[in-house]
C-alpha positions in Angstrom: 40.1 136.3 147.2 41.2 137.1 150.7 42.8 140.4 151.5 45.0 141.1 154.5 47.3 143.7 156.0 51.0 143.5 157.0 51.4 144.0 160.7 55.1 143.1 161.1 58.2 142.7 159.0 61.3 141.1 160.4 63.7 140.5 157.6 62.2 137.7 155.4 59.5 136.9 158.0 56.2 138.8 157.5 53.1 138.7 159.7 49.8 139.4 157.9 46.5 140.0 159.6 43.2 138.9 158.0 39.6 139.0 159.1 38.7 136.6 162.0 38.1 133.1 160.8 39.2 133.8 157.2 42.9 132.8 157.1 44.7 131.5 154.0 45.8 127.9 154.1 49.2 126.8 155.1 51.6 126.8 152.1 49.4 129.2 150.2 51.1 132.0 148.2 50.4 135.6 149.1 51.3 138.6 147.0 52.0 142.2 147.9 53.0 145.1 145.6 56.0 147.2 146.9 58.0 149.8 145.0 56.1 148.9 141.8 56.9 145.2 141.8 54.8 142.3 142.9 56.4 140.2 145.6 55.4 136.7 146.8 55.5 135.1 150.2 54.3 131.7 151.5 52.2 131.1 154.6 54.2 129.0 157.0 52.2 129.3 160.3 48.8 130.3 161.7 49.9 132.5 164.6 46.3 133.0 165.9 42.8 133.2 164.5 43.6 136.5 162.6 47.3 136.3 161.8 49.5 134.2 159.6 53.3 134.2 159.5 54.9 134.1 156.1 58.3 133.7 154.5 59.2 136.1 151.7 60.5 134.4 148.5 62.0 137.7 147.3 63.4 140.8 148.9 61.5 142.3 151.8 63.0 145.8 151.4 60.2 148.3 150.9 57.6 146.3 152.8 56.0 148.0 155.8 53.1 147.9 158.2 49.7 148.6 156.7 50.4 147.3 153.2 47.7 145.3 151.5 48.3 141.6 150.8 46.3 139.4 148.4 45.9 135.6 149.0 46.2 133.8 145.7 44.1 130.8 146.7 46.7 128.3 145.7 50.3 127.3 146.6 53.5 127.8 144.7 54.0 125.9 141.4 57.0 125.0 139.3 57.2 124.1 135.6 57.9 120.4 134.9 58.7 118.4 131.8 61.3 118.1 129.0 61.3 121.8 128.3 62.7 122.5 131.8 65.8 120.3 131.4 69.0 122.5 131.5 67.0 125.6 132.4 67.4 127.8 135.5 64.4 129.1 137.5 63.8 131.3 140.5 61.8 130.0 143.6 58.6 131.0 141.9 59.2 128.9 138.8 60.1 131.9 136.5 63.0 131.3 134.1 66.1 133.3 134.9 68.5 132.0 132.2 67.4 134.4 129.5 66.2 131.6 127.2 62.6 132.8 127.1 59.4 131.7 128.9 58.2 128.2 129.5 54.4 128.8 129.4 53.5 125.7 127.4 54.6 123.2 130.0 52.6 121.9 133.0 53.1 123.4 136.4 53.0 121.2 139.5 52.6 122.3 143.1 55.9 122.3 144.9 54.2 120.9 148.0 52.7 117.7 146.7 52.4 114.2 147.9 55.5 112.1 147.2 55.0 109.2 144.7 54.2 105.9 146.3 57.0 103.3 146.5 55.3 101.3 143.8 55.5 104.3 141.4 59.2 104.8 142.0 61.8 103.2 139.8 64.2 101.2 141.9 67.9 101.5 141.3 69.6 98.4 139.9 73.1 99.8 139.4 75.7 100.6 142.0 77.7 103.9 141.8 81.4 103.3 141.9 83.0 106.2 143.8 86.6 105.0 143.6 86.8 105.1 147.4 87.4 101.5 148.4 85.8 101.7 151.9 82.6 103.3 150.5 82.4 100.9 147.5 82.9 97.9 149.7 81.1 98.6 153.0 78.4 101.2 152.0 77.8 101.1 148.3 75.5 103.8 146.8 72.8 103.0 144.3 72.6 105.2 141.2 69.7 107.6 141.0 69.9 109.3 144.4 71.7 112.2 146.1 75.0 111.6 148.0 77.0 113.8 150.3 80.4 112.7 151.6 82.8 114.7 153.8 86.4 113.9 154.5 89.8 115.3 155.1 93.5 114.4 154.7 94.3 110.8 155.0 90.8 109.3 154.6 91.5 107.6 151.3 89.6 109.9 149.0 92.4 110.7 146.6 91.4 108.3 143.8 88.2 110.1 142.9 90.0 113.4 142.5 88.0 114.6 139.5 84.8 114.8 141.6 86.4 116.6 144.6 86.7 120.2 145.3 89.4 121.1 147.8 88.5 123.9 150.2 91.0 126.4 151.7 91.5 124.2 154.8 92.5 121.2 152.8 89.5 119.1 153.5 87.4 117.7 150.7 83.8 117.5 149.8 82.0 115.4 147.3 78.4 116.0 146.1 77.2 113.7 143.5 73.8 113.3 141.9 73.7 110.0 140.1 
C-alpha cells in the first residue's frame, strides 16, 4: 500500500506527495487520520511525478502539512440492490439514516463504465406534465431526470402540485420519473 505526506491543504483541496514514480491512480481513495477519525479523499489530478491533488469527501479541519496518507488501492464504492431502496447514505456509501448497516449487499465502484445502449431499458411511456407546450412540443419519456425553469405567465399553473414557489415568485420543477 502506498504511503504519502500532505504538503498543502486549501479548504477541501489537498495535495499529497508520494515517492517518485509511485503515484496512486486517478479516482483512487486515500485515507488520513485526523483528530481521531479516519477521513477519505479522492485523487483528482496528477500534479507532477510526485504529487497528487485530492478532494476531501469529509471535513478538512484538523488536516495539516506532514500528516501521513494511505492509498487504499481502490476507488470509492457504494452499496447497491433492493436493501438500499429508501435508505440514505453519505458520499462514502455508509448509511446515515439510523436504520443499521448494509453489509450484506454488493458494493459497486462509483466510477464505472456506463451500461451499453443495448443493456438499457428504453422508455415506452410519455410523462404528462400538465404543461401544454411541453407535452405537445417537447414531451418527456418516463424513466429519466427532468429540470424545468419558469416564472410568472409561462403556463405552468396546471401542474401546481409538483411546483415549489421561491421567494421571487418564479417556479421550479424537478421530477424523476
